[in-house]
ZAGUKOL-472465 format. One record per residue (C-alpha): y, z, x; residue in one letter; residue number from 1. Coordinates in steps of 0.001 Angstrom, whole numbers. Layout:
% ZAGUKOL-472465
rec py->Y; pz->Z; px->X; code->A; pos->NUM
...
//
This chain:
% ZAGUKOL-472465
rec py->-85876; pz->-7245; px->31321; code->M; pos->1
rec py->-83750; pz->-10407; px->32161; code->K; pos->2
rec py->-81148; pz->-10679; px->34147; code->K; pos->3
rec py->-77530; pz->-11172; px->32416; code->S; pos->4
rec py->-75825; pz->-14313; px->32177; code->K; pos->5
rec py->-72643; pz->-12413; px->32840; code->N; pos->6
rec py->-71735; pz->-11104; px->36737; code->N; pos->7
rec py->-71410; pz->-8135; px->37383; code->F; pos->8
rec py->-67326; pz->-7921; px->37253; code->S; pos->9
rec py->-67010; pz->-9307; px->33773; code->K; pos->10
rec py->-69305; pz->-7034; px->32690; code->T; pos->11
rec py->-67038; pz->-4221; px->33881; code->I; pos->12
rec py->-63801; pz->-5895; px->32921; code->V; pos->13
rec py->-65582; pz->-5763; px->29331; code->I; pos->14
rec py->-66455; pz->-2263; px->29338; code->A; pos->15
rec py->-63230; pz->-944; px->30345; code->I; pos->16
rec py->-61564; pz->-3242; px->28140; code->R; pos->17
rec py->-63896; pz->-1757; px->24959; code->K; pos->18
rec py->-63104; pz->1845; px->26053; code->F; pos->19
rec py->-59319; pz->1218; px->26635; code->A; pos->20
rec py->-59177; pz->-52; px->22550; code->E; pos->21
rec py->-60793; pz->3059; px->21628; code->K; pos->22
rec py->-58690; pz->5489; px->23691; code->Q; pos->23
rec py->-55657; pz->4581; px->22114; code->S; pos->24
rec py->-56929; pz->5202; px->18250; code->K; pos->25
rec py->-58811; pz->8860; px->20650; code->L; pos->26
rec py->-55627; pz->10138; px->22315; code->S; pos->27
rec py->-54953; pz->12938; px->19459; code->H; pos->28
rec py->-58371; pz->13611; px->19283; code->A; pos->29
rec py->-58204; pz->14032; px->23780; code->F; pos->30
rec py->-55255; pz->15893; px->23352; code->H; pos->31
rec py->-56121; pz->18169; px->20539; code->E; pos->32
rec py->-58919; pz->19210; px->23291; code->I; pos->33
rec py->-57903; pz->19195; px->26390; code->A; pos->34
rec py->-55096; pz->21935; px->24551; code->S; pos->35
rec py->-57686; pz->24151; px->23837; code->V; pos->36
rec py->-58847; pz->25980; px->27593; code->P; pos->37
rec py->-62542; pz->26443; px->26808; code->S; pos->38
rec py->-62985; pz->22974; px->24947; code->Q; pos->39
rec py->-61615; pz->21203; px->28375; code->R; pos->40
rec py->-64250; pz->20692; px->29830; code->R; pos->41
rec py->-65855; pz->18717; px->26929; code->I; pos->42
rec py->-63961; pz->15715; px->28495; code->L; pos->43
rec py->-64835; pz->16009; px->31968; code->E; pos->44
rec py->-69016; pz->15208; px->30588; code->F; pos->45
rec py->-67517; pz->12932; px->28680; code->L; pos->46
rec py->-65303; pz->10887; px->30830; code->I; pos->47
rec py->-66535; pz->11758; px->33741; code->L; pos->48
rec py->-70021; pz->10431; px->33255; code->P; pos->49
rec py->-68525; pz->7408; px->31840; code->L; pos->50
rec py->-66886; pz->6491; px->34516; code->I; pos->51
rec py->-69291; pz->6749; px->36996; code->F; pos->52
rec py->-71588; pz->4757; px->34266; code->I; pos->53
rec py->-69067; pz->1986; px->34554; code->L; pos->54
rec py->-68737; pz->1793; px->38181; code->S; pos->55
rec py->-72873; pz->1195; px->38558; code->I; pos->56
rec py->-73512; pz->-876; px->35316; code->L; pos->57
rec py->-75367; pz->-4370; px->36354; code->T; pos->58
rec py->-75559; pz->-5267; px->32884; code->G; pos->59
rec py->-79153; pz->-6455; px->31687; code->C; pos->60
rec py->-80869; pz->-7442; px->28763; code->E; pos->61
rec py->-83666; pz->-5996; px->27388; code->E; pos->62
rec py->-85847; pz->-7138; px->24250; code->K; pos->63
rec py->-86203; pz->-3963; px->21558; code->S; pos->64
rec py->-89147; pz->-4573; px->18670; code->D; pos->65
rec py->-88225; pz->-2321; px->16291; code->L; pos->66
rec py->-91667; pz->-810; px->14721; code->Q; pos->67
rec py->-91471; pz->1669; px->11930; code->F; pos->68
rec py->-94013; pz->4745; px->11577; code->E; pos->69
rec py->-96192; pz->4493; px->8458; code->S; pos->70
rec py->-95644; pz->7310; px->6095; code->Q; pos->71
rec py->-97503; pz->8916; px->3692; code->Q; pos->72
rec py->-97061; pz->8214; px->-133; code->S; pos->73
rec py->-95914; pz->11772; px->-754; code->N; pos->74
rec py->-93028; pz->11631; px->1652; code->T; pos->75
rec py->-89419; pz->11500; px->-227; code->I; pos->76
rec py->-85995; pz->10775; px->1137; code->V; pos->77
rec py->-83128; pz->13092; px->-882; code->V; pos->78
rec py->-79665; pz->11876; px->-1379; code->D; pos->79
rec py->-77985; pz->14953; px->-2672; code->G; pos->80
rec py->-74329; pz->16194; px->-2749; code->M; pos->81
rec py->-72516; pz->18408; px->-5249; code->I; pos->82
rec py->-68761; pz->19185; px->-5246; code->T; pos->83
rec py->-66221; pz->20748; px->-6716; code->S; pos->84
rec py->-65166; pz->18518; px->-8914; code->E; pos->85
rec py->-65969; pz->19144; px->-12586; code->V; pos->86
rec py->-68307; pz->15874; px->-13345; code->K; pos->87
rec py->-71686; pz->14603; px->-13184; code->T; pos->88
rec py->-73417; pz->15209; px->-10015; code->H; pos->89
rec py->-76907; pz->12860; px->-8709; code->S; pos->90
rec py->-79029; pz->13717; px->-6573; code->I; pos->91
rec py->-81276; pz->10430; px->-5847; code->K; pos->92
rec py->-84933; pz->10588; px->-4665; code->L; pos->93
rec py->-86283; pz->6931; px->-3090; code->T; pos->94
rec py->-89400; pz->6815; px->-593; code->K; pos->95
rec py->-89159; pz->5789; px->3106; code->P; pos->96
rec py->-88711; pz->1918; px->3287; code->V; pos->97
rec py->-91580; pz->487; px->6281; code->T; pos->98
rec py->-90220; pz->-2977; px->6582; code->T; pos->99
rec py->-86239; pz->-4025; px->7716; code->L; pos->100
rec py->-83871; pz->-4997; px->5060; code->N; pos->101
rec py->-85895; pz->-3758; px->2095; code->T; pos->102
rec py->-85192; pz->-1987; px->-931; code->L; pos->103
rec py->-86331; pz->1579; px->-738; code->P; pos->104
rec py->-88613; pz->2687; px->-3926; code->E; pos->105
rec py->-87341; pz->4835; px->-6320; code->A; pos->106
rec py->-88655; pz->8386; px->-7083; code->V; pos->107
rec py->-89161; pz->8222; px->-10714; code->S; pos->108
rec py->-90728; pz->11107; px->-12638; code->G; pos->109
rec py->-89413; pz->14079; px->-10504; code->A; pos->110
rec py->-88761; pz->17841; px->-11874; code->I; pos->111
rec py->-85379; pz->18518; px->-9809; code->V; pos->112
rec py->-83378; pz->22082; px->-10463; code->I; pos->113
rec py->-80793; pz->23160; px->-9456; code->I; pos->114
rec py->-80503; pz->26997; px->-8891; code->N; pos->115
rec py->-77334; pz->29396; px->-7799; code->S; pos->116
rec py->-76066; pz->32452; px->-8836; code->E; pos->117
rec py->-74193; pz->31121; px->-11603; code->S; pos->118
rec py->-77845; pz->29612; px->-13013; code->G; pos->119
rec py->-80551; pz->27190; px->-13307; code->T; pos->120
rec py->-79253; pz->23320; px->-14055; code->E; pos->121
rec py->-82542; pz->21431; px->-15124; code->T; pos->122
rec py->-81312; pz->17220; px->-14179; code->L; pos->123
rec py->-81883; pz->14462; px->-16339; code->T; pos->124
rec py->-83567; pz->11104; px->-14560; code->E; pos->125
rec py->-80779; pz->8384; px->-15833; code->Q; pos->126
rec py->-81572; pz->5862; px->-16398; code->P; pos->127
rec py->-85354; pz->5746; px->-16783; code->A; pos->128
rec py->-87162; pz->4892; px->-13685; code->N; pos->129
rec py->-84455; pz->5114; px->-12000; code->S; pos->130
rec py->-84770; pz->8120; px->-9034; code->G; pos->131
rec py->-81109; pz->9180; px->-10069; code->I; pos->132
rec py->-81257; pz->12568; px->-11349; code->Y; pos->133
rec py->-77971; pz->13872; px->-12868; code->K; pos->134
rec py->-76478; pz->17370; px->-13847; code->T; pos->135
rec py->-74745; pz->18082; px->-17031; code->S; pos->136
rec py->-71066; pz->16640; px->-17214; code->P; pos->137
rec py->-70033; pz->19989; px->-16890; code->D; pos->138
rec py->-71340; pz->21417; px->-13190; code->F; pos->139
rec py->-69488; pz->22096; px->-9830; code->F; pos->140
rec py->-70359; pz->24084; px->-7040; code->G; pos->141
rec py->-68275; pz->27031; px->-6316; code->E; pos->142
rec py->-67095; pz->28985; px->-2811; code->M; pos->143
rec py->-69149; pz->31669; px->-1840; code->G; pos->144
rec py->-72398; pz->30659; px->-4178; code->K; pos->145
rec py->-75960; pz->30031; px->-2518; code->N; pos->146
rec py->-77782; pz->26445; px->-3724; code->Y; pos->147
rec py->-81214; pz->25951; px->-3588; code->T; pos->148
rec py->-82347; pz->22155; px->-4852; code->L; pos->149
rec py->-86053; pz->21982; px->-5869; code->L; pos->150
rec py->-87904; pz->19217; px->-6049; code->I; pos->151
rec py->-91337; pz->18822; px->-7289; code->S; pos->152
rec py->-93044; pz->15365; px->-7657; code->Y; pos->153
rec py->-96882; pz->14480; px->-7361; code->N; pos->154
rec py->-97992; pz->17847; px->-6923; code->G; pos->155
rec py->-95541; pz->18814; px->-3826; code->T; pos->156
rec py->-92971; pz->21274; px->-3671; code->I; pos->157
rec py->-89731; pz->20484; px->-1944; code->Y; pos->158
rec py->-86855; pz->22827; px->-1163; code->S; pos->159
rec py->-83360; pz->22938; px->136; code->A; pos->160
rec py->-80537; pz->25614; px->740; code->K; pos->161
rec py->-77304; pz->24680; px->1001; code->A; pos->162
rec py->-73435; pz->27154; px->941; code->T; pos->163
rec py->-69741; pz->25326; px->591; code->M; pos->164
rec py->-67335; pz->25271; px->3411; code->A; pos->165
rec py->-63929; pz->25790; px->2549; code->R; pos->166
rec py->-62095; pz->22636; px->2409; code->G; pos->167
rec py->-58459; pz->22071; px->3862; code->F; pos->168
rec py->-55020; pz->20552; px->2377; code->L; pos->169
rec py->-54523; pz->16768; px->4613; code->F; pos->170
rec py->-52136; pz->14227; px->5511; code->S; pos->171
rec py->-52087; pz->11455; px->3969; code->A; pos->172
rec py->-53846; pz->8721; px->6170; code->L; pos->173
rec py->-51382; pz->5620; px->7256; code->K; pos->174
rec py->-51526; pz->1705; px->6874; code->Y; pos->175
rec py->-50239; pz->-1168; px->8527; code->R; pos->176
rec py->-49579; pz->-4630; px->8119; code->K; pos->177
rec py->-51650; pz->-7078; px->9526; code->N; pos->178
rec py->-49870; pz->-8858; px->11890; code->T; pos->179
rec py->-51344; pz->-12715; px->10648; code->N; pos->180
rec py->-50691; pz->-12355; px->6612; code->D; pos->181
rec py->-48975; pz->-10624; px->4429; code->N; pos->182
rec py->-51727; pz->-7926; px->3981; code->F; pos->183
rec py->-52696; pz->-4412; px->4889; code->Y; pos->184
rec py->-54930; pz->-2549; px->6893; code->H; pos->185
rec py->-55908; pz->1280; px->7151; code->I; pos->186
rec py->-54370; pz->2519; px->10245; code->D; pos->187
rec py->-55155; pz->5815; px->10841; code->W; pos->188
rec py->-57202; pz->8385; px->8869; code->V; pos->189
rec py->-58010; pz->12028; px->10909; code->A; pos->190
rec py->-59078; pz->12638; px->14376; code->N; pos->191
rec py->-62561; pz->11774; px->14855; code->P; pos->192
rec py->-62741; pz->15551; px->16444; code->Y; pos->193
rec py->-61747; pz->19537; px->15531; code->N; pos->194
rec py->-63948; pz->21935; px->16879; code->A; pos->195
rec py->-64025; pz->23931; px->13441; code->Q; pos->196
rec py->-63000; pz->21838; px->10615; code->K; pos->197
rec py->-65560; pz->19461; px->9516; code->F; pos->198
rec py->-64791; pz->17258; px->7459; code->T; pos->199
rec py->-65203; pz->13524; px->5740; code->M; pos->200
rec py->-63122; pz->11755; px->4328; code->Y; pos->201
rec py->-63836; pz->9154; px->1494; code->E; pos->202
rec py->-61251; pz->6145; px->858; code->I; pos->203
rec py->-60993; pz->4518; px->-2583; code->L; pos->204
rec py->-59294; pz->1422; px->-2627; code->L; pos->205
rec py->-58408; pz->-809; px->-5818; code->D; pos->206
rec py->-56146; pz->-3748; px->-6193; code->W; pos->207
rec py->-57492; pz->-5028; px->-9249; code->S; pos->208
rec py->-54468; pz->-4232; px->-11814; code->S; pos->209
rec py->-52102; pz->-6126; px->-9044; code->V; pos->210
rec py->-50513; pz->-9767; px->-10136; code->A; pos->211
rec py->-52692; pz->-12470; px->-9607; code->G; pos->212
rec py->-55593; pz->-10196; px->-9319; code->Y; pos->213
rec py->-56122; pz->-8961; px->-13009; code->E; pos->214
rec py->-58568; pz->-12183; px->-13521; code->T; pos->215
rec py->-60630; pz->-11101; px->-10566; code->Q; pos->216
rec py->-63832; pz->-9506; px->-10872; code->N; pos->217
rec py->-62709; pz->-6130; px->-10179; code->P; pos->218
rec py->-65718; pz->-5470; px->-8297; code->D; pos->219
rec py->-64317; pz->-7674; px->-5676; code->S; pos->220
rec py->-60865; pz->-5996; px->-5778; code->C; pos->221
rec py->-62429; pz->-2432; px->-4905; code->K; pos->222
rec py->-63770; pz->-1180; px->-1319; code->A; pos->223
rec py->-64995; pz->1905; px->-291; code->R; pos->224
rec py->-64779; pz->3440; px->3225; code->L; pos->225
rec py->-65659; pz->6367; px->5289; code->L; pos->226
rec py->-64360; pz->8073; px->8020; code->Y; pos->227
rec py->-65472; pz->11530; px->10353; code->Y; pos->228
rec py->-64209; pz->14496; px->11490; code->T; pos->229
rec py->-67201; pz->16150; px->13758; code->L; pos->230
rec py->-67093; pz->18897; px->16377; code->P; pos->231
rec py->-68853; pz->16754; px->18710; code->T; pos->232
rec py->-67464; pz->13441; px->20906; code->L; pos->233
rec py->-70038; pz->11548; px->21491; code->D; pos->234
rec py->-69965; pz->8009; px->24093; code->V; pos->235
rec py->-71616; pz->6481; px->21648; code->S; pos->236
rec py->-68890; pz->6901; px->19116; code->Q; pos->237
rec py->-66227; pz->6472; px->21433; code->V; pos->238
rec py->-67383; pz->3074; px->22449; code->L; pos->239
rec py->-69335; pz->2073; px->19159; code->A; pos->240
rec py->-69261; pz->-1783; px->17793; code->S; pos->241
rec py->-66014; pz->-2651; px->15711; code->E; pos->242
rec py->-66562; pz->-2109; px->11946; code->M; pos->243
rec py->-64884; pz->-5069; px->9811; code->E; pos->244
rec py->-61737; pz->-4529; px->8895; code->R; pos->245
rec py->-60970; pz->-4348; px->5423; code->V; pos->246
rec py->-57444; pz->-5817; px->4353; code->S; pos->247
rec py->-55741; pz->-5511; px->858; code->F; pos->248
rec py->-52630; pz->-6331; px->-979; code->P; pos->249
rec py->-49547; pz->-4581; px->-1583; code->V; pos->250
rec py->-49429; pz->-2591; px->-4418; code->G; pos->251
rec py->-53047; pz->-1498; px->-3911; code->T; pos->252
rec py->-54107; pz->2102; px->-5287; code->L; pos->253
rec py->-55352; pz->4145; px->-2386; code->I; pos->254
rec py->-57449; pz->7614; px->-3208; code->T; pos->255
rec py->-58017; pz->9821; px->-303; code->E; pos->256
rec py->-60902; pz->12309; px->-782; code->K; pos->257
rec py->-62004; pz->14755; px->1517; code->S; pos->258
rec py->-65447; pz->16764; px->1823; code->Y; pos->259
rec py->-65395; pz->19874; px->3765; code->S; pos->260
rec py->-68852; pz->20129; px->5661; code->L; pos->261
rec py->-70875; pz->22638; px->7191; code->T; pos->262
rec py->-72214; pz->22995; px->10510; code->A; pos->263
rec py->-75324; pz->21935; px->9311; code->E; pos->264
rec py->-74300; pz->19616; px->7241; code->H; pos->265
rec py->-71722; pz->17679; px->10305; code->A; pos->266
rec py->-75203; pz->17495; px->12537; code->E; pos->267
rec py->-76472; pz->16146; px->10156; code->F; pos->268
rec py->-73970; pz->13059; px->9841; code->V; pos->269
rec py->-73355; pz->12947; px->13114; code->R; pos->270
rec py->-77386; pz->12236; px->14243; code->S; pos->271
rec py->-77506; pz->9617; px->10979; code->F; pos->272
rec py->-74380; pz->7767; px->12289; code->L; pos->273
rec py->-76152; pz->7894; px->15691; code->M; pos->274
rec py->-78884; pz->5842; px->14309; code->E; pos->275
rec py->-76336; pz->3532; px->12326; code->T; pos->276
rec py->-72620; pz->2848; px->12781; code->N; pos->277
rec py->-72466; pz->3705; px->16616; code->W; pos->278
rec py->-75516; pz->1963; px->17386; code->Q; pos->279
rec py->-75116; pz->-1333; px->18840; code->G; pos->280
rec py->-72283; pz->-793; px->20987; code->G; pos->281
rec py->-71568; pz->-722; px->24537; code->L; pos->282
rec py->-73596; pz->2691; px->25582; code->F; pos->283
rec py->-76131; pz->3635; px->23018; code->D; pos->284
rec py->-78243; pz->6980; px->22335; code->A; pos->285
rec py->-81178; pz->7425; px->22575; code->A; pos->286
rec py->-83034; pz->7364; px->19382; code->H; pos->287
rec py->-84476; pz->10256; px->17391; code->A; pos->288
rec py->-84607; pz->11851; px->13768; code->N; pos->289
rec py->-81778; pz->11860; px->11980; code->I; pos->290
rec py->-81415; pz->15615; px->10829; code->A; pos->291
rec py->-82838; pz->17620; px->7575; code->T; pos->292
rec py->-82371; pz->20537; px->5546; code->N; pos->293
rec py->-85469; pz->19778; px->3055; code->I; pos->294
rec py->-88490; pz->20931; px->3910; code->S; pos->295
rec py->-92154; pz->19946; px->3742; code->N; pos->296
rec py->-91638; pz->16392; px->5696; code->G; pos->297
rec py->-88720; pz->15307; px->3425; code->A; pos->298
rec py->-85809; pz->13171; px->4356; code->F; pos->299
rec py->-82231; pz->13323; px->3778; code->G; pos->300
rec py->-79961; pz->16229; px->3316; code->F; pos->301
rec py->-78702; pz->17823; px->306; code->F; pos->302
rec py->-75318; pz->19275; px->610; code->S; pos->303
rec py->-72129; pz->21386; px->-1340; code->V; pos->304
rec py->-68343; pz->20448; px->-837; code->C; pos->305
rec py->-65432; pz->21327; px->-1203; code->D; pos->306
rec py->-63264; pz->18246; px->-2463; code->V; pos->307
rec py->-59231; pz->17694; px->-1865; code->N; pos->308
rec py->-57991; pz->14469; px->-3760; code->T; pos->309
rec py->-54254; pz->12698; px->-2924; code->L; pos->310
rec py->-53197; pz->9109; px->-4374; code->S; pos->311
rec py->-50679; pz->7267; px->-3074; code->L; pos->312
rec py->-49729; pz->2985; px->-3488; code->I; pos->313
rec py->-49101; pz->892; px->-719; code->V; pos->314
rec py->-45876; pz->-247; px->-510; code->A; pos->315
rec py->-44326; pz->-3020; px->1847; code->P; pos->316
//
């Protein structure tokens, strides 16, 4: 370890500044916690240790070499979600990567089945050799049903069980005009903390039909953003690195979807974010295995979500 060139005072100022910027965005969440007596101690466990750490922070740098554990060739990664929407749903199967910044190899030729009280759905790999297994177009998840995902690959059976948490109606997101141009950005979607309602928000932006953009590549005029409301509020979340801000013009179509999460699904999302989006901030959490509900040593998660949707057009 070597001492940072920045002195102690400068480190403290930077830390406090980052925390202040985050605090303004999280004020609603803190107020919600404090308003519930049983949750007030969460603030104590979150803020008081943070103040203590800031007071003794000495600022140092340490070289970190990422090492990947070698996995058995039969191990797979499952990315699967079915929702209350009537549509073709997909289960994506890949193999773990052993080298940073490499594309995962598709798991092709597997047998994938979803069972529930409504019957059995056998998925089809489309396109061939893609590792993407699809349901029929009229398939949808239902409240109160128990779903089991079964995967047979190279002589091994993997399984996962999931149920649907009830979704809730939600308030539309807020957007704001940039200070340096005529474009807009997302200003608020939802509070990051809620003790009872765990939700993923998918924001789809599309300005390909706006005047002046019709001749451009449609894919360059679209964006997808994800936000989460979870039953926890971590220091690494509060002081995470800033994500790139997406700017869009007047007339942009915004489609906002809320996905209900079970407690188990919320824990998977939290553990995933702690290893990805919430790393590289002022206070990173110790690395740990990402939660999973897949059996036989597989990775990933299978979920069933209730979906609510609303749309709006960006107006000046």
